[in-house]
VEXVO-315068 format. One record per residue: x, y, z of N, C-alpha, C in turn; residue in one letter. Coordinates in steps of 0.05 Angstrom, whole numbers. Each point is the difference from the previous one (the first is absolute). Layout:
<baro <X; Y; Z>; <X; Y; Z>; <X; Y; Z>; 'a'>;
...
! end
This chain:
<baro <994; 1063; 182>; <26; -20; -1>; <19; 10; -7>; 'm'>;
<baro <4; 35; 10>; <33; 11; -3>; <10; -4; 30>; 'n'>;
<baro <-12; -18; 11>; <22; 3; 25>; <-4; 12; 18>; 'g'>;
<baro <16; 2; 28>; <-15; 14; 16>; <27; 19; 23>; 't'>;
<baro <-9; 15; 2>; <26; 19; 17>; <-13; 7; 21>; 'd'>;
<baro <9; -12; 25>; <-15; 11; 26>; <10; 8; 16>; 'n'>;
<baro <6; 14; 19>; <23; 18; 16>; <0; -23; 34>; 's'>;
<baro <-30; -20; 10>; <6; -12; 12>; <23; -26; 4>; 's'>;
<baro <9; 0; 28>; <29; -17; 13>; <3; -25; -10>; 't'>;
<baro <10; -12; -8>; <13; -28; 1>; <-25; -22; 10>; 'f'>;
<baro <11; 18; 37>; <-14; -19; 13>; <-36; -1; 0>; 'a'>;
<baro <-6; 18; -5>; <-39; 8; -5>; <-4; -13; -16>; 'd'>;
<baro <24; 3; -31>; <-16; -23; -23>; <1; -28; 9>; 'r'>;
<baro <20; -9; 23>; <1; -26; -1>; <-15; -9; 18>; 'a'>;
<baro <-3; 13; 26>; <-33; -4; 8>; <-23; 0; -22>; 'r'>;
<baro <-9; 14; -7>; <-22; -1; -16>; <1; -10; -16>; 'a'>;
<baro <25; -25; -14>; <-7; -18; -13>; <-6; -22; 12>; 'a'>;
<baro <4; -2; 28>; <-21; -34; 14>; <-21; 19; 18>; 'l'>;
<baro <-12; 29; -4>; <-16; 8; 13>; <-25; 0; -23>; 'l'>;
<baro <11; 0; -26>; <-20; 0; -20>; <-2; -23; -12>; 'a'>;
<baro <22; -19; 3>; <-14; -27; -1>; <-16; -8; 15>; 'h'>;
<baro <-1; -4; 18>; <-23; -5; 27>; <-26; 16; -7>; 'a'>;
<baro <-1; 17; -3>; <-23; 31; -10>; <-16; -17; -28>; 'c'>;
<baro <19; -8; -19>; <-10; -15; -26>; <-8; -26; 8>; 'g'>;
<baro <12; -11; 12>; <-10; -33; 15>; <-29; -1; 7>; 'd'>;
<baro <-2; 24; 18>; <-33; -2; 11>; <-20; 18; -14>; 'r'>;
<baro <18; 17; -13>; <-25; 6; -12>; <-11; -21; -30>; 'f'>;
<baro <20; -13; -14>; <-13; -21; -5>; <-7; -26; 4>; 'g'>;
<baro <-3; -8; 30>; <-9; -26; 10>; <-32; 8; -8>; 'a'>;
<baro <-17; 12; -2>; <-19; -1; -1>; <-6; -4; -32>; 'p'>;
<baro <4; -1; -18>; <-6; -5; -32>; <15; -22; -12>; 'l'>;
<baro <22; -11; 31>; <16; -20; -21>; <-24; -27; -16>; 'e'>;
<baro <-20; -6; 11>; <-16; -18; -11>; <-18; 9; -17>; 'f'>;
<baro <-4; 20; -6>; <-21; 13; -20>; <8; -3; -30>; 'v'>;
<baro <-32; -10; -1>; <18; -15; -44>; <-17; 8; -14>; 'k'>;
<baro <-13; 25; 6>; <-23; 14; -19>; <12; 26; -9>; 'd'>;
<baro <-24; 13; -6>; <16; 39; -12>; <-9; 11; 33>; 'a'>;
<baro <-19; -11; 10>; <4; 20; 41>; <24; -2; 2>; 's'>;
<baro <30; -10; -8>; <20; 9; 12>; <13; 20; 3>; 'v'>;
<baro <-9; 15; -27>; <10; 30; 1>; <-18; 28; 10>; 'r'>;
<baro <-28; -11; 15>; <-12; 20; 10>; <-9; -8; 24>; 't'>;
<baro <-3; -25; 18>; <-9; -4; 22>; <23; 9; 28>; 'r'>;
<baro <-18; 10; 21>; <22; 16; 23>; <5; -27; 9>; 'p'>;
<baro <27; 20; 11>; <18; -3; 17>; <6; -2; 21>; 'v'>;
<baro <-10; -18; 25>; <1; 2; 22>; <23; -7; 15>; 'h'>;
<baro <16; 20; 5>; <23; -16; 9>; <8; -13; 20>; 'l'>;
<baro <12; -32; 6>; <0; -9; 32>; <32; -9; -3>; 'g'>;
<baro <4; -22; 5>; <36; -5; 4>; <10; -6; -20>; 'n'>;
<baro <23; 1; -5>; <14; -13; -26>; <-1; -26; 0>; 'w'>;
<baro <20; -8; -32>; <-1; -45; 12>; <30; -10; -1>; 't'>;
<baro <-3; -21; -9>; <35; -16; 1>; <22; 28; -10>; 'd'>;
<baro <-18; 12; -27>; <24; 15; -13>; <20; 10; 22>; 'd'>;
<baro <-19; 20; 13>; <17; 14; 29>; <10; -18; 23>; 't'>;
<baro <-5; -16; 11>; <-3; -19; 20>; <22; -17; -8>; 'h'>;
<baro <10; -6; -27>; <18; -27; -5>; <26; 33; -3>; 'm'>;
<baro <-3; 26; -14>; <19; 12; 11>; <-1; 10; 27>; 's'>;
<baro <-10; 2; 9>; <15; 7; 31>; <25; -19; 6>; 'l'>;
<baro <-17; -21; -6>; <14; -28; 20>; <31; 1; -22>; 'y'>;
<baro <-11; 6; -24>; <30; -2; -16>; <25; 19; 14>; 'l'>;
<baro <-11; 24; 6>; <15; 25; 12>; <17; -14; 28>; 'g'>;
<baro <-13; -14; 23>; <13; -19; 9>; <18; -10; 3>; 'e'>;
<baro <-9; -15; -27>; <32; -26; 3>; <16; 22; -9>; 'a'>;
<baro <-8; 22; -22>; <28; 18; -7>; <24; 9; 19>; 'i'>;
<baro <-21; 14; 28>; <3; 15; 21>; <21; -25; 9>; 'l'>;
<baro <-13; -26; 12>; <21; -32; 8>; <25; 2; -18>; 'e'>;
<baro <7; 4; -25>; <21; -4; -6>; <8; 22; -3>; 'h'>;
<baro <1; 27; 10>; <14; 11; 6>; <18; 16; -23>; 'g'>;
<baro <20; 19; 2>; <20; 17; -17>; <15; -12; -13>; 'p'>;
<baro <15; 9; -22>; <18; -14; -15>; <-14; -6; -17>; 'g'>;
<baro <30; -21; -17>; <-5; -6; -18>; <-22; -40; 5>; 'p'>;
<baro <-29; 6; -14>; <-2; -20; -5>; <4; -24; -1>; 'l'>;
<baro <-8; -23; 11>; <9; -26; 11>; <-26; -21; -17>; 'd'>;
<baro <-4; -4; -13>; <-16; -11; -27>; <-9; -24; 28>; 'p'>;
<baro <7; -17; 6>; <-7; -30; 10>; <-13; 8; 25>; 'd'>;
<baro <19; 24; 17>; <-17; 0; 29>; <-25; 18; -13>; 'r'>;
<baro <10; 19; -10>; <-33; 28; -9>; <-25; -31; -10>; 'f'>;
<baro <5; -13; -12>; <-21; -24; -14>; <-10; -10; 17>; 'g'>;
<baro <24; -10; 27>; <-16; -17; 30>; <-22; 17; 12>; 't'>;
<baro <16; 27; 2>; <-18; 20; 14>; <-28; 11; -10>; 'l'>;
<baro <5; 0; -29>; <-36; 2; -17>; <-13; -21; 14>; 'v'>;
<baro <17; -21; -3>; <-24; -31; 1>; <-6; 6; 22>; 'g'>;
<baro <9; 6; 20>; <-1; -10; 35>; <-26; 26; 8>; 'e'>;
<baro <-2; 37; -13>; <-20; 11; -1>; <-27; -8; -8>; 'v'>;
<baro <5; -12; -29>; <-21; -11; -24>; <-15; -24; 18>; 'f'>;
<baro <13; -26; 21>; <-16; -5; 18>; <-5; 11; 23>; 'v'>;
<baro <8; 15; 3>; <-13; 18; 26>; <-33; 11; -12>; 'r'>;
<baro <2; 18; -25>; <-19; 13; -10>; <-10; -16; -4>; 'w'>;
<baro <1; -34; -12>; <-25; -16; -7>; <-12; -5; 26>; 'n'>;
<baro <13; -1; 33>; <-16; -16; 21>; <-20; 34; 13>; 'h'>;
<baro <16; 24; -14>; <-16; 15; 25>; <-33; -6; -17>; 'd'>;
<baro <-9; 12; 29>; <-25; -4; 4>; <-28; 27; -23>; 'p'>;
<baro <22; 21; -12>; <-12; 24; -9>; <-6; -14; -33>; 'l'>;
<baro <28; -21; -11>; <3; -12; -22>; <-32; -5; -14>; 't'>;
<baro <-9; -20; 11>; <-32; -2; -13>; <-9; 21; -5>; 'p'>;
<baro <1; 20; 11>; <-23; 19; -3>; <9; 14; -25>; 's'>;
<baro <22; 6; -14>; <20; 6; -11>; <-12; 1; -26>; 't'>;
<baro <-6; -31; -19>; <-7; -4; -9>; <32; -6; -20>; 'a'>;
<baro <13; -21; 17>; <20; -20; -6>; <12; -2; -25>; 'p'>;
<baro <8; -11; -17>; <9; -11; -29>; <6; -30; 18>; 'g'>;
<baro <-12; -20; -29>; <4; -14; 3>; <39; -20; -4>; 'n'>;
<baro <2; 19; -22>; <31; -5; -2>; <19; 0; 22>; 't'>;
<baro <-2; 32; 8>; <6; 12; 29>; <-1; -20; 30>; 'c'>;
<baro <-17; -13; 5>; <-8; -16; 20>; <13; -29; -8>; 'k'>;
<baro <-1; -17; -21>; <20; -15; -11>; <22; 0; 0>; 'a'>;
<baro <14; 21; -7>; <38; 6; -3>; <0; 3; 32>; 'g'>;
<baro <-20; 11; 16>; <15; -4; 25>; <-6; -21; 21>; 'a'>;
<baro <-19; -10; -8>; <-8; -31; 16>; <25; -23; -7>; 'a'>;
<baro <2; 4; -39>; <23; -18; -2>; <40; 13; 11>; 'r'>;
<baro <-2; 25; 10>; <21; 7; 13>; <9; -2; 23>; 'f'>;
<baro <-35; -9; 10>; <3; -5; 38>; <4; -26; 3>; 'e'>;
<baro <-5; -22; -29>; <8; -27; 5>; <22; -14; -10>; 'r'>;
<baro <15; 19; -19>; <28; -10; -8>; <21; 23; 1>; 'e'>;
<baro <-2; 21; 4>; <14; 14; 16>; <19; 19; -23>; 'r'>;
<baro <-3; -10; -28>; <9; 16; -22>; <-8; 2; -9>; 'd'>;
<baro <17; 40; -10>; <-17; 19; -8>; <-5; -7; -37>; 'w'>;
<baro <29; -11; -5>; <1; -3; -31>; <-18; -19; -5>; 't'>;
<baro <-14; -17; 8>; <-24; -17; -13>; <-25; 0; 19>; 't'>;
<baro <-10; 24; 6>; <-14; -5; 27>; <-30; 12; -27>; 's'>;
<baro <16; 24; -20>; <-25; 12; -28>; <-22; -22; 2>; 'g'>;
<baro <-18; 14; -15>; <-18; -19; -19>; <7; 3; -31>; 'v'>;
<baro <15; -12; -11>; <9; 1; -29>; <-13; 7; -24>; 'r'>;
<baro <-27; -12; 7>; <-17; 15; -23>; <-20; 21; 0>; 'e'>;
<baro <9; 15; 32>; <-19; 14; -5>; <14; 30; 5>; 's'>;
<baro <-7; 16; -26>; <13; 35; 0>; <-21; 20; 12>; 'd'>;
<baro <-20; -10; 13>; <-20; 18; 15>; <19; 32; 19>; 'g'>;
<baro <-14; 18; -3>; <13; 14; 7>; <7; 11; 26>; 'c'>;
<baro <-4; -23; 12>; <12; 3; 29>; <30; -4; 4>; 'g'>;
<baro <15; 2; -15>; <31; 3; 8>; <2; 28; -10>; 'a'>;
<baro <-15; 17; -14>; <-1; 29; -13>; <-13; 9; 20>; 'v'>;
<baro <-17; 4; 15>; <-12; 18; 9>; <8; 4; 32>; 'm'>;
<baro <24; -6; -3>; <14; -4; 35>; <21; 24; -8>; 'r'>;
<baro <19; 6; -16>; <19; 2; -12>; <14; 25; 26>; 'v'>;
<baro <-28; 13; -4>; <11; 37; 19>; <24; 2; 17>; 'v'>;
<baro <1; -14; 16>; <13; -6; 29>; <39; -6; -12>; 'p'>;
<baro <1; -17; -16>; <22; -9; -19>; <18; 31; -14>; 'l'>;
<baro <-23; 16; -9>; <12; 27; -18>; <9; 17; 24>; 'a'>;
<baro <-6; -10; 25>; <-3; 27; 21>; <37; -4; 16>; 'l'>;
<baro <-4; -16; -6>; <26; -22; 17>; <25; -1; -26>; 'a'>;
<baro <-5; -13; -20>; <24; -4; -16>; <3; 9; -24>; 'y'>;
<baro <24; -1; -12>; <7; 11; -24>; <19; -13; -20>; 'r'>;
<baro <-1; 4; -23>; <14; -18; -21>; <-2; -30; 1>; 'g'>;
<baro <21; -8; 7>; <3; -36; -13>; <-19; -13; 26>; 'd'>;
<baro <4; 17; 25>; <-19; -15; 19>; <-39; 7; -1>; 'd'>;
<baro <6; 22; -3>; <-37; -7; -11>; <-3; -6; -15>; 'l'>;
<baro <11; -21; -23>; <-6; -2; -16>; <6; -39; 12>; 'i'>;
<baro <15; -1; 10>; <1; -39; 7>; <-20; 2; 28>; 'e'>;
<baro <-5; 26; 19>; <-22; 1; 19>; <-26; -5; -8>; 's'>;
<baro <-8; 10; -24>; <-22; -5; -17>; <-8; -26; -14>; 'a'>;
<baro <33; -17; -7>; <-13; -20; -12>; <-7; -20; 24>; 'r'>;
<baro <21; -1; 23>; <0; -10; 23>; <-34; -8; 10>; 'i'>;
<baro <-2; 32; 2>; <-41; -3; 13>; <-18; -7; -18>; 's'>;
<baro <-2; 0; -19>; <-11; -20; -21>; <3; -27; -1>; 'a'>;
<baro <18; -4; -4>; <20; -34; 6>; <-25; -16; 26>; 'l'>;
<baro <3; 19; 7>; <-20; -14; 32>; <-20; -9; -2>; 'l'>;
<baro <-19; 15; -13>; <-26; -13; -13>; <-10; -7; -28>; 't'>;
<baro <21; 15; -18>; <-9; 7; -22>; <26; -7; -17>; 'h'>;
<baro <-4; -22; -14>; <26; -9; -11>; <-8; 3; -28>; 'a'>;
<baro <-17; -2; -18>; <-2; 9; -24>; <19; 30; -10>; 'h'>;
<baro <11; -5; -23>; <23; 25; -15>; <-15; 25; 7>; 'p'>;
<baro <-28; 7; -10>; <-19; 14; -6>; <2; 15; 34>; 'n'>;
<baro <-9; -15; 13>; <3; 16; 26>; <27; 6; 25>; 'a'>;
<baro <14; -11; -13>; <40; 11; 16>; <-7; 25; -31>; 'v'>;
<baro <9; -5; -21>; <-9; 30; -22>; <-3; 22; 11>; 'e'>;
<baro <-29; -5; 5>; <-15; 22; 11>; <3; 17; 31>; 'a'>;
<baro <7; -22; 13>; <15; 9; 27>; <28; 12; -8>; 'a'>;
<baro <14; -10; -14>; <25; 18; -3>; <0; 25; -13>; 'i'>;
<baro <-25; 3; -17>; <-8; 26; -25>; <-17; 18; 29>; 'a'>;
<baro <-19; -8; 3>; <-10; 12; 31>; <26; 25; 16>; 'g'>;
<baro <-1; -18; 14>; <28; 8; 21>; <17; 15; -10>; 'a'>;
<baro <9; -7; -25>; <21; 26; -18>; <-10; 23; 2>; 'w'>;
<baro <-38; -2; -10>; <0; 18; -15>; <-8; 29; 33>; 'l'>;
<baro <-8; -13; 12>; <-6; 13; 34>; <30; 12; -1>; 'v'>;
<baro <14; -18; 1>; <27; 12; 13>; <9; 25; -15>; 'r'>;
<baro <8; -21; -31>; <7; 37; -24>; <-20; 23; 3>; 'a'>;
<baro <-23; -4; 4>; <-19; 28; 11>; <12; 20; 23>; 'i'>;
<baro <7; -16; 20>; <8; 7; 22>; <19; 25; -9>; 'l'>;
<baro <28; -16; -7>; <16; 0; -3>; <12; 24; -21>; 'e'>;
<baro <-24; -2; -16>; <7; 21; -21>; <-20; 17; 0>; 't'>;
<baro <-23; 5; 16>; <-22; 14; 3>; <-23; 11; -27>; 'g'>;
<baro <9; -29; -20>; <-7; 13; -20>; <-27; -34; 1>; 'r'>;
<baro <-27; 11; -28>; <-8; -27; 2>; <-12; 12; -40>; 'w'>;
<baro <8; -16; -13>; <-13; 6; -31>; <19; -37; -10>; 'n'>;
<baro <-15; 3; -21>; <-2; -26; -23>; <31; -3; -1>; 'a'>;
<baro <16; 17; 6>; <31; -7; -12>; <16; -19; 27>; 'v'>;
<baro <-13; 1; 14>; <4; -11; 33>; <-10; -30; -7>; 'l'>;
<baro <-22; -5; -14>; <-11; -25; -9>; <23; -15; -18>; 'v'>;
<baro <5; 27; -12>; <1; -17; -30>; <37; -6; 9>; 'e'>;
<baro <15; 10; 22>; <22; -12; 16>; <-15; -26; 11>; 'e'>;
<baro <-15; -4; 9>; <-2; -33; 23>; <-9; -13; -14>; 'a'>;
<baro <-14; 5; -37>; <8; -21; -23>; <13; -2; -6>; 'i'>;
<baro <25; 12; -1>; <27; -15; -11>; <18; -7; 25>; 'r'>;
<baro <-10; -1; 24>; <14; -24; 24>; <-12; -30; -15>; 'g'>;
<baro <-28; 3; 6>; <-21; -18; -10>; <13; -10; -19>; 'l'>;
<baro <6; 7; -29>; <8; -12; -20>; <30; -14; -1>; 'd'>;
<baro <18; 14; 24>; <16; -2; 4>; <9; -11; 25>; 'g'>;
<baro <16; 6; 26>; <8; -23; 10>; <-15; -3; 26>; 'p'>;
<baro <-33; 11; -6>; <-18; -8; 23>; <-12; -25; -7>; 'w'>;
<baro <2; 2; -25>; <-16; -28; -14>; <-6; -23; 9>; 'h'>;
<baro <-19; -8; 4>; <-4; -34; 19>; <-10; -19; -20>; 'q'>;
<baro <-10; 6; -30>; <-5; -19; -12>; <-29; 10; -3>; 'g'>;
<baro <-17; 23; 12>; <-26; 17; 0>; <-1; 14; -16>; 'g'>;
<baro <-31; 19; -7>; <-10; 17; -10>; <-7; 26; 4>; 'e'>;
<baro <7; 2; 24>; <-8; 30; 7>; <8; 17; -19>; 'v'>;
<baro <24; 11; -6>; <12; 19; -9>; <-36; 3; -22>; 'a'>;
<baro <-8; -15; -21>; <-24; 0; -9>; <-15; 12; 14>; 'a'>;
<baro <-4; -2; 21>; <-27; 9; 22>; <9; 38; 5>; 's'>;
<baro <26; -6; -4>; <10; 37; 7>; <-4; 31; -35>; 'l'>;
<baro <8; -30; -15>; <-2; 16; -32>; <-34; 5; 2>; 'r'>;
<baro <-13; -18; 1>; <-31; -2; -8>; <-9; 24; 21>; 'e'>;
<baro <14; 12; 25>; <-6; 10; 19>; <8; 29; -5>; 'a'>;
<baro <23; 10; -16>; <5; 15; -11>; <-24; 11; -17>; 'i'>;
<baro <-3; -22; -25>; <-8; 16; -17>; <-32; 1; 0>; 'a'>;
<baro <-20; -13; 20>; <-22; 4; 10>; <6; 33; 18>; 'w'>;
<baro <13; 14; 15>; <0; 16; 17>; <8; 22; -28>; 'a'>;
<baro <11; -7; -20>; <2; 26; -22>; <-29; 1; -10>; 'q'>;
<baro <-15; -12; -8>; <-26; 1; -9>; <-16; 12; 15>; 'r'>;
<baro <6; 3; 19>; <-25; 20; 15>; <-22; -11; 9>; 'g'>;
<baro <-5; -11; 2>; <-30; -21; 11>; <-4; 8; 24>; 'e'>;
<baro <-36; 1; 9>; <3; 7; 26>; <-8; -30; 14>; 'd'>;
<baro <-8; -8; -1>; <3; -30; 13>; <27; -28; -7>; 'w'>;
<baro <18; -7; 25>; <9; -30; -20>; <-12; -4; -14>; 'l'>;
<baro <14; -28; -16>; <-9; -17; -14>; <8; -29; 7>; 'd'>;
<baro <-6; -10; 17>; <3; -19; 10>; <13; -26; -19>; 'e'>;
<baro <-21; 1; -15>; <14; -19; -22>; <33; 6; -17>; 'k'>;
<baro <4; 24; -4>; <20; 10; -22>; <28; -10; 12>; 't'>;
<baro <-6; 4; 33>; <27; -7; 8>; <2; -28; 7>; 'i'>;
<baro <28; -9; -13>; <5; -24; 5>; <5; -16; 16>; 'p'>;
<baro <-14; -21; 25>; <-10; -23; -25>; <-33; 6; 4>; 'p'>;
<baro <-13; 21; 12>; <-23; 9; -8>; <-19; -4; 20>; 'g'>;
<baro <6; -6; 14>; <-16; -16; 23>; <-11; 17; 25>; 'd'>;
<baro <5; 34; 0>; <-8; 11; 11>; <13; 5; 33>; 'g'>;
<baro <36; -9; -5>; <11; 8; 29>; <3; -29; 13>; 'g'>;
<baro <-4; -18; -7>; <-10; -31; 14>; <29; -7; 8>; 'w'>;
<baro <4; 2; -25>; <34; -9; -6>; <25; 32; -9>; 'r'>;
<baro <34; -21; 20>; <4; 18; -5>; <5; 25; -17>; 's'>;
<baro <3; -7; -25>; <7; 30; -30>; <-21; 8; 5>; 'g'>;
<baro <-16; -5; -10>; <-32; 17; -2>; <2; 21; 32>; 's'>;
<baro <5; -17; 23>; <-4; 22; 25>; <20; 18; 0>; 'a'>;
<baro <21; -11; -9>; <21; 30; 5>; <-5; 19; -27>; 'l'>;
<baro <-7; -14; -17>; <-4; 17; -32>; <-25; 15; 1>; 'g'>;
<baro <-20; -4; 13>; <-23; 12; -3>; <2; 24; 21>; 'l'>;
<baro <18; -1; 25>; <4; 8; 28>; <22; 32; -21>; 'a'>;
<baro <23; -15; -16>; <17; 21; -18>; <-27; 23; -17>; 'v'>;
<baro <-16; -20; -10>; <-2; 12; -26>; <-30; 32; 25>; 'g'>;
<baro <-10; -8; 18>; <-10; 21; 5>; <17; 18; 14>; 'a'>;
<baro <16; -3; 13>; <25; 23; -3>; <12; 13; -9>; 'a'>;
<baro <-2; -10; -24>; <17; 14; -16>; <-25; 16; -13>; 'l'>;
<baro <-18; 1; -4>; <-29; 2; -9>; <-4; 29; 20>; 'r'>;
<baro <-3; 3; 13>; <-2; 16; 28>; <18; -1; 23>; 'w'>;
<baro <24; 7; -9>; <20; 8; 18>; <4; 21; 17>; 'p'>;
<baro <-19; 17; 4>; <-4; 28; 10>; <-22; -7; 24>; 'a'>;
<baro <-13; -23; 1>; <-25; 2; 20>; <3; -26; 11>; 'd'>;
<baro <9; -10; 16>; <10; -17; 11>; <-35; -19; 1>; 'l'>;
<baro <-26; 22; 17>; <-24; -20; 2>; <-4; 0; -19>; 'g'>;
<baro <2; 10; -22>; <-16; -4; -23>; <8; -30; -15>; 'l'>;
<baro <29; 2; 0>; <8; -24; -15>; <1; -24; 22>; 'a'>;
<baro <-8; -3; 30>; <-2; -24; 4>; <-35; -1; -3>; 'v'>;
<baro <-18; 12; 3>; <-15; 3; 9>; <-17; -13; -45>; 'e'>;
<baro <21; 1; -19>; <-5; -8; -29>; <8; -20; 6>; 'k'>;
<baro <31; -7; 15>; <7; -27; 3>; <-18; -20; 14>; 'a'>;
<baro <-11; 6; 18>; <-19; -22; 15>; <-29; -1; -10>; 'a'>;
<baro <-5; 19; -22>; <-35; -13; -16>; <9; -15; -27>; 'r'>;
<baro <15; -24; 2>; <-8; -23; -17>; <-9; -24; 8>; 'i'>;
<baro <-2; -16; -26>; <-11; -27; 9>; <24; -14; 8>; 'r'>;
<baro <8; -11; 22>; <22; -8; 6>; <7; 2; 32>; 'g'>;
<baro <32; -4; 4>; <14; 8; 21>; <1; 31; 14>; 'd'>;
<baro <-21; 14; 6>; <-4; 17; -5>; <17; 15; 31>; 's'>;
<baro <3; -12; 17>; <13; 9; 24>; <33; 3; -1>; 'd'>;
<baro <11; -22; -22>; <24; -6; -6>; <18; 18; -22>; 's'>;
<baro <-17; 7; -16>; <-4; 25; -23>; <12; 22; 17>; 'v'>;
<baro <-32; 5; 15>; <8; 27; 5>; <18; 2; 23>; 'a'>;
<baro <7; -8; 20>; <27; 0; 17>; <30; 5; -10>; 'c'>;
<baro <-1; -15; -22>; <16; 3; -28>; <16; 25; -1>; 'l'>;
<baro <-36; 12; -12>; <3; 24; -8>; <12; 26; 16>; 'a'>;
<baro <-11; -8; 22>; <2; 21; 24>; <20; 1; 8>; 'g'>;
<baro <20; -26; -6>; <27; 8; 19>; <24; 4; -31>; 'a'>;
<baro <-10; 1; -18>; <16; 19; -23>; <-10; 27; 12>; 'l'>;
<baro <-14; 7; -8>; <-5; 34; 3>; <-7; 8; 33>; 'l'>;
<baro <1; -18; 17>; <9; -1; 27>; <33; 20; -3>; 'g'>;
<baro <17; -26; -9>; <30; 12; -6>; <10; 13; -17>; 'a'>;
<baro <-27; 19; -13>; <7; 26; -18>; <-9; 16; 6>; 's'>;
<baro <-30; 10; 13>; <-7; 20; 12>; <6; 8; 31>; 'l'>;
<baro <-3; -17; 25>; <9; -4; 16>; <-29; 10; 18>; 'g'>;
<baro <-1; -11; 24>; <-24; 14; 27>; <-23; 10; -14>; 't'>;
<baro <9; 18; -9>; <-21; 26; -5>; <-20; -15; -16>; 'g'>;
<baro <13; -13; -19>; <-12; -3; -31>; <-22; -26; 11>; 'a'>;
<baro <-10; -9; 32>; <-17; -24; 2>; <-28; 19; 12>; 'i'>;
<baro <-25; -17; -11>; <-16; 11; 7>; <-1; -1; 26>; 'p'>;
<baro <0; 25; 17>; <-3; 0; 31>; <-25; -16; 12>; 'p'>;
<baro <-17; 6; -18>; <-24; -34; 16>; <9; -20; 7>; 'e'>;
<baro <13; -11; -27>; <9; -16; -2>; <29; -7; 28>; 'w'>;
<baro <15; 12; 5>; <24; -3; 19>; <-11; 11; 20>; 'l'>;
<baro <-17; 17; 8>; <-16; 3; 26>; <-5; -21; 17>; 'd'>;
<baro <-16; -16; -25>; <-17; -34; 14>; <25; -21; -5>; 't'>;
<baro <16; 5; -8>; <22; -34; -7>; <0; -16; 33>; 'l'>;
<baro <-11; -14; -5>; <5; -23; 22>; <37; 1; 4>; 'p'>;
<baro <4; 6; 24>; <30; -12; 4>; <12; 20; -24>; 'q'>;
<baro <-4; 21; 2>; <19; 24; -9>; <24; 15; 9>; 'r'>;
<baro <2; -11; 26>; <32; 6; 10>; <14; -14; 6>; 'd'>;
<baro <-1; -28; 2>; <9; -24; -5>; <16; -1; -34>; 'e'>;
<baro <-25; 2; -10>; <10; -1; -37>; <15; 23; -3>; 'i'>;
<baro <7; 26; 15>; <14; 27; -12>; <29; -18; 21>; 'a'>;
<baro <-6; -4; 21>; <22; -9; 23>; <19; -18; -18>; 'g'>;
<baro <-14; -24; -12>; <8; -26; -4>; <22; 18; -32>; 'l'>;
<baro <-9; 21; -15>; <12; 18; -25>; <27; 13; 16>; 'a'>;
<baro <2; 14; 13>; <15; 6; 14>; <27; -14; 12>; 'd'>;
<baro <-7; -16; 8>; <23; -24; 18>; <6; -16; -25>; 'r'>;
<baro <-5; -10; -23>; <12; -9; -19>; <17; 19; -16>; 'l'>;
<baro <-9; 34; -4>; <10; 13; -9>; <28; 8; 23>; 'l'>;
<baro <-1; -4; 24>; <30; 0; 21>; <16; -30; -18>; 'g'>;
<baro <-12; -16; -17>; <22; -31; 4>; <23; 21; -22>; 'l'>;
<baro <-19; 15; -19>; <21; 15; -30>; <4; 10; 6>; 'd'>;
<baro <4; 10; 24>; <13; 35; 0>; <33; -6; 2>; 'a'>;
! end
């Protein structure tokens, strides 16, 4: 938890954030609905990634369609809505365990064409935060915060979901820009959630407990400790559990991702977020080769990262 000092380039770490996100998603997928103690030990047979990666790829396309320059909020919201409609109709989507709230938001946007009202107000599921990595590669500052807010609102209009998306995107970008990962950075995000990013939610409490849990040095994530205590199905616990795992095992991306995935809950979403945080910190060399070498659409994912970085050049 003392931070990371690595010599990999910004571009390599940005690419690693997106690749490790997909690897974590893929590793956690077979464990997602395991509700008993066997989730800690059962073998993982790697298949394809899930909607976490699939929606991230589509979100990346919306960012590219928007192009460089200052964020145009209404145009960006419309573009994200359009790509989510395409995602909802993609023949691959049913096989990636898509979330009901994400599908409902995309369907409402398709009917009404209004990104400001398409999101489900009652849902603070983790679907909004699980896909934020492309935003962190393309945007910074106020544009990053606004793009994360808009992306969340397309599907999840609950304050917790919006706050988690903002904080998650900011953390990935801050790691890339500073080259460090530690509790101090998370505390800075908490100040943002208590201040200008506050949407009326409670995600700051999730991150505070994530720091406290990591400092205790336990061997397994405690699903009930991180508010709201549901094992990552909701946005605050998904981001909090991922932050906890990444703080607890900051120098070992593979171990942190595995620990994040071996929970009774939303294993793939927590693991993909932990992978993104440590990918941004440690670079592609930290991703286990057996994960990277067999990652479906690896070249497409890496290429998307490079194209997104080109917008911020």
